[in-house]
C-alpha positions as CSV (number, residue, x, y, z in Angstrom):
1,M,0.0,0.0,0.0
2,A,1.5,3.4,-1.0
3,P,1.9,6.0,1.6
4,H,-0.7,8.8,1.6
5,P,0.2,11.9,3.6
6,T,-2.8,13.2,5.5
7,A,-3.2,16.1,7.9
8,I,-4.4,15.0,11.3
9,P,-7.6,16.9,12.3
10,A,-6.8,19.8,14.6
11,A,-9.7,19.3,17.0
12,A,-9.2,16.9,19.9
13,E,-12.0,14.4,20.5
14,D,-13.6,14.2,23.9
15,S,-13.2,10.4,23.9
16,G,-9.4,10.9,23.4
17,E,-9.3,13.1,26.5
18,D,-11.2,10.4,28.4
19,L,-8.7,7.8,27.3
20,L,-5.8,9.8,28.4
21,S,-7.4,10.4,31.8
22,L,-8.1,6.7,32.2
23,W,-4.5,5.7,31.6
24,A,-3.2,8.5,33.9
25,D,-5.7,7.4,36.6
26,L,-4.6,3.8,36.3
27,E,-0.9,4.8,36.6
28,S,-1.6,6.9,39.6
29,G,-3.7,4.3,41.3
30,L,-1.0,1.6,40.8
31,S,1.6,4.0,42.2
32,V,-0.4,4.4,45.4
33,V,-0.8,0.6,45.8
34,L,2.9,-0.2,45.2
35,T,4.1,2.6,47.4
36,R,2.0,1.7,50.4
37,P,0.9,-1.9,49.9
38,F,0.2,-2.7,53.5
39,R,-2.4,0.0,53.7
40,V,-4.3,-1.6,50.9
41,Q,-7.3,-3.7,51.8
42,D,-7.2,-7.1,50.0
43,F,-4.1,-6.4,48.1
44,P,-4.4,-9.4,45.6
45,Q,-7.9,-8.3,44.7
46,K,-6.7,-4.7,44.1
47,I,-4.0,-6.0,41.7
48,L,-6.6,-8.0,39.9
49,Q,-8.8,-4.9,39.5
50,Y,-5.9,-3.0,38.0
51,D,-5.2,-5.8,35.7
52,R,-8.8,-5.9,34.5
53,W,-8.7,-2.1,34.1
54,M,-5.6,-2.3,32.0
55,Q,-7.0,-5.2,29.8
56,A,-10.1,-3.1,29.1
57,L,-8.0,-0.2,27.9
58,V,-5.8,-2.4,25.8
59,L,-8.7,-4.3,24.3
60,Q,-10.4,-1.3,22.8
61,D,-7.3,-0.4,20.8
62,V,-3.8,-2.0,21.3
63,D,-2.0,0.6,19.2
64,T,-3.3,3.6,21.1
65,A,-2.6,1.8,24.4
66,L,1.0,1.2,23.5
67,Y,1.4,4.7,22.2
68,L,0.0,6.3,25.4
69,L,2.0,4.0,27.6
70,L,5.3,4.8,26.0
71,Q,4.6,8.6,26.0
72,L,3.4,8.5,29.6
73,A,6.4,6.5,30.7
74,T,8.9,9.1,29.5
75,T,7.1,12.0,31.2
76,S,5.6,10.2,34.2
77,S,4.8,12.4,37.3
78,V,4.0,9.4,39.6
79,G,7.4,7.9,39.8
80,Y,9.5,5.6,37.6
81,S,8.7,2.4,39.5
82,A,4.9,2.4,39.0
83,S,5.2,3.7,35.4
84,H,7.7,0.9,34.6
85,A,5.5,-1.7,36.2
86,L,2.5,-0.7,34.1
87,V,4.5,-0.6,30.9
88,C,5.9,-4.1,31.6
89,A,2.5,-5.4,32.6
90,A,0.9,-4.2,29.3
91,L,3.8,-5.6,27.2
92,C,3.5,-8.9,29.0
93,H,-0.3,-8.9,28.3
94,V,0.3,-8.4,24.6
95,V,3.2,-10.8,24.3
96,A,1.3,-13.5,26.3
97,D,-1.1,-13.8,23.4
98,E,1.7,-14.1,20.9
99,L,3.3,-16.8,22.9
100,K,-0.1,-18.5,23.4
101,L,0.3,-18.8,27.1
102,A,-2.5,-20.4,29.1
103,R,-4.8,-18.0,30.9
104,A,-3.4,-18.9,34.3
105,E,0.1,-18.3,33.1
106,R,-0.9,-15.0,31.5
107,D,-2.4,-13.9,34.8
108,A,0.6,-14.9,36.9
109,L,2.9,-13.1,34.4
110,V,1.0,-9.8,34.3
111,H,0.5,-9.8,38.1
112,A,4.2,-10.5,38.6
113,A,5.1,-7.6,36.2
114,M,3.0,-5.2,38.2
115,T,4.5,-6.2,41.5
116,M,8.1,-7.5,40.8
117,N,9.8,-4.4,42.3
118,I,7.4,-4.0,45.3
119,A,10.2,-4.4,47.8
120,M,12.1,-1.5,46.3
121,T,9.5,1.0,45.0
122,D,10.8,4.0,46.9
123,V,14.4,3.1,46.2
124,Q,13.7,2.6,42.5
125,D,12.0,6.0,42.3
126,R,15.0,7.6,44.0
127,L,17.6,5.8,41.8
128,S,15.8,6.9,38.7
129,A,16.4,10.6,39.7
130,Q,19.7,10.5,41.5
131,K,23.0,11.2,39.6
132,E,25.3,9.5,42.1
133,K,25.9,5.7,42.2
134,P,23.7,3.6,44.5
135,S,24.8,3.7,48.1
136,A,25.7,0.5,49.9
137,Q,22.3,0.4,51.5
138,Q,20.6,0.9,48.1
139,R,22.7,-1.9,46.6
140,M,21.6,-4.2,49.4
141,V,18.0,-3.5,48.6
142,I,18.5,-4.0,44.9
143,E,20.3,-7.3,45.5
144,H,17.6,-8.8,47.7
145,H,14.4,-7.1,46.2
146,A,13.3,-10.2,44.2
147,A,13.3,-12.6,47.2
148,D,12.0,-9.8,49.6
149,G,9.3,-8.9,47.1
150,S,8.1,-12.5,46.9
151,T,8.0,-12.7,50.7
152,M,6.2,-9.4,51.0
153,L,3.5,-10.5,48.5
154,S,2.9,-13.6,50.5
155,R,2.4,-11.5,53.6
156,L,0.0,-9.3,51.6
157,G,-2.2,-12.4,50.9
158,V,-1.0,-13.6,47.5
159,T,-1.4,-17.3,47.3
160,D,-0.6,-17.9,43.6
161,D,2.6,-19.9,43.9
162,I,3.6,-19.2,40.3
163,W,3.1,-15.4,40.7
164,L,5.3,-15.5,43.8
165,E,8.0,-17.7,42.2
166,V,8.1,-15.5,39.0
167,V,8.8,-12.4,41.2
168,R,11.4,-14.4,43.1
169,Q,13.1,-15.5,39.8
170,H,12.7,-12.4,37.6
171,H,16.4,-11.5,37.9
172,A,17.8,-15.0,38.2
173,A,20.3,-15.9,35.5
174,S,19.5,-19.1,33.6
175,G,22.0,-21.8,34.0
176,H,21.1,-23.7,30.9
177,A,19.7,-23.2,27.4
178,T,16.2,-24.6,27.1
179,A,13.3,-23.7,24.8
180,L,10.5,-21.9,26.5
181,A,8.0,-24.6,25.8
182,A,10.2,-27.1,27.7
183,M,10.5,-25.0,30.8
184,A,8.5,-25.3,34.0
185,P,5.8,-22.6,34.2
186,A,7.5,-20.3,36.7
187,E,10.8,-20.5,34.9
188,R,9.2,-19.8,31.6
189,L,7.3,-16.8,32.8
190,A,10.4,-15.5,34.6
191,H,12.3,-15.6,31.2
192,V,9.5,-13.6,29.6
193,L,9.3,-11.1,32.4
194,R,13.1,-10.7,32.5
195,T,13.3,-9.9,28.8
196,I,10.4,-7.4,28.9
197,D,11.7,-5.8,32.1
198,R,15.1,-5.3,30.4
199,Y,13.5,-3.9,27.2
200,A,11.3,-1.5,29.0
201,A,14.2,-0.3,31.3
202,M,16.4,0.4,28.2
203,I,13.9,2.7,26.5
204,S,13.2,4.7,29.7
205,P,15.4,7.7,30.3
206,R,16.8,8.4,33.8
207,T,18.8,11.2,35.3
208,T,22.0,9.2,35.0
209,R,21.5,8.1,31.4
210,T,19.4,8.7,28.4
211,G,17.1,5.9,27.3
212,R,18.0,3.8,24.2
213,S,15.9,4.0,21.2
214,A,13.3,1.3,20.9
215,L,15.2,-0.2,17.9
216,D,18.5,-0.4,19.7
217,S,16.7,-2.0,22.7
218,V,15.1,-4.6,20.5
219,R,18.5,-5.4,18.9
220,A,20.0,-5.8,22.3
221,I,17.2,-8.2,23.3
222,L,17.5,-10.2,20.1
223,D,21.2,-10.5,20.5
224,G,20.8,-12.2,23.9
225,R,22.6,-15.5,24.2
226,G,22.5,-18.5,26.4
227,D,19.1,-17.9,28.0
228,F,16.8,-17.8,24.9
229,R,16.1,-14.0,25.3
230,G,15.8,-14.0,21.5
231,E,12.8,-16.3,21.6
232,V,10.8,-13.8,23.6
233,G,12.4,-10.9,21.7
234,Y,11.1,-12.1,18.4
235,A,7.6,-12.5,20.0
236,L,7.9,-8.9,21.2
237,V,8.8,-7.7,17.7
238,R,5.9,-9.6,16.2
239,S,3.6,-8.1,18.8
240,V,4.6,-4.4,18.9
241,G,6.9,-3.9,15.9
242,L,10.5,-2.9,15.6
243,C,9.4,0.7,16.4
244,P,6.3,0.4,18.6
245,P,3.7,3.2,18.8
246,G,5.1,6.1,20.8
247,T,8.6,5.8,19.3
248,F,10.2,8.8,17.7
249,V,11.9,8.1,14.3
250,E,14.1,10.1,11.9
251,L,13.1,9.8,8.2
252,D,15.4,9.9,5.2
253,S,13.9,13.3,4.4
254,G,15.4,14.7,7.6
255,E,12.0,15.0,9.2
256,T,11.1,13.6,12.6
257,A,8.0,11.6,13.2
258,V,6.3,9.6,16.0
259,V,5.0,6.1,15.4
260,V,1.3,6.1,16.0
261,R,0.2,2.6,14.8
262,R,1.7,-0.7,13.9
263,G,1.8,-1.5,10.2
264,E,1.2,-4.7,8.2
265,T,4.8,-5.7,8.8
266,A,7.1,-4.9,11.8
267,N,9.1,-2.3,9.8
268,Q,6.2,-0.5,8.2
269,P,4.4,1.5,10.9
270,V,2.0,4.4,10.5
271,I,3.7,7.7,11.5
272,A,2.8,11.3,12.3
273,V,5.5,13.7,11.1
274,V,5.9,16.3,13.8
275,L,9.2,18.1,12.9
276,D,10.4,19.3,9.6
277,A,13.9,18.8,8.2
278,H,15.1,21.8,10.2
279,R,13.7,20.3,13.5
280,K,11.0,22.9,13.7
281,P,7.5,21.7,14.8
282,L,4.9,21.5,12.0
283,R,1.8,23.6,12.5
284,R,-0.3,20.4,12.1
285,P,1.3,16.9,12.3
286,R,1.1,14.9,9.0
287,L,-0.1,11.4,9.1
288,Q,1.7,8.9,6.8
289,R,2.2,5.2,6.2
290,V,5.7,3.8,5.9
291,A,5.5,1.6,2.8
292,G,7.5,1.0,-0.4
293,D,10.5,3.3,-1.0
294,T,9.2,6.5,0.7
295,P,9.3,7.6,3.4
296,R,12.1,5.4,4.9
297,I,12.9,5.3,8.5
298,R,16.6,6.2,8.9
299,A,16.8,5.7,12.6
300,A,14.8,5.3,15.8
301,L,15.3,8.0,18.3
302,A,15.3,8.1,22.1
303,H,12.9,10.6,23.5
304,T,15.8,12.6,24.8
305,Q,17.2,13.1,21.3
306,V,14.1,15.0,20.3
307,S,15.0,18.4,21.7
308,A,12.4,20.6,19.9
309,P,9.7,22.0,22.2
310,L,6.9,19.6,21.5
311,N,3.9,19.8,23.7
312,Y,3.5,16.7,25.8
313,R,-0.3,16.7,25.8
314,M,-0.3,17.4,22.1
315,L,1.8,14.3,21.5
316,L,-0.7,12.2,23.5
317,Q,-3.5,13.6,21.5
318,I,-1.7,12.9,18.2
319,G,-1.8,9.2,18.9
320,V,-5.4,9.1,19.9
321,Q,-6.6,11.2,16.9
322,A,-4.4,9.3,14.5
323,A,-5.7,6.0,15.6
324,R,-9.3,7.1,15.0
325,H,-8.4,8.8,11.7
326,I,-6.7,5.8,10.3
327,A,-9.5,3.5,11.5
328,A,-11.9,5.8,9.6
329,L,-9.8,5.7,6.5
330,D,-9.6,1.9,6.6
331,G,-13.4,1.6,7.1
332,A,-12.9,0.2,10.7
333,K,-14.5,1.3,13.9
334,V,-12.6,1.7,17.1
335,R,-14.8,0.9,20.1
336,P,-15.0,3.5,22.9
337,A,-13.0,2.7,26.1
338,P,-15.1,0.7,28.6
339,P,-15.2,1.9,32.2
340,P,-12.7,0.3,34.6
């Protein structure tokens, strides 16, 4: 299909505003739960509620969900730990379908993603902002957070043994090379979570370092050796693309665009051009499909490489509007977001 440049409508849709608010509310609520878990009544049920909320938002449109998550993750105001947990949980949910995981395994994987760092939430938030190296006390917390997190979750009422074991193993190095299908459930899910955790961490900027581009992060995952990271990495690429929605890209024209939807293949997404060749913002972003010879993506960019003064809320709206505009052009209908 040849690319057809199209101007994105200037007016924001109320449903788009609602969707932004729902994701922001979900992120804020998860932050409260992870920061003060022992103040939460029936903690396991609360995590289940947040999982169902997330599923409802992803179900109505996966591309918009991925776009908003990656944009929110790079500008989060609630703290890195909760934002990272939500991104990992959503990616696990999407990849679980690609890997054809059983429902019980999918649930344990997503719940482990939401809670894997519960024993170091405050420390993780501080580390994401501090410029100095971790202190001896912080290193101790980091070293023991997986085992401590599993123990803490048990005290909070979690009785799912696989959930608890995945949290315990999510940083454990594999001592042998085994295909995912041949692994025990907890080991298999820990492999999946470890890969997605690594991918999400690499694309997220911190005070001490800039985030990698999504493409560089995928390459690092696919190059993993000895523990079958590549098996999960390829599932990740099939699920979200080489440059998932929310990724900034540089075109061969010199323009800068943001990916707004996955394409028919992993390397042919739908983009919205936001900066011209002189890195100046366009008055109205231009929607375009990557297909054939033009436009070509020259490189994926980390968010910190896009220094032009782009309005954060405008970027969020671009994704929502573009999703609905493309759906209209293709003759499809995007269902409204159901209530949590």
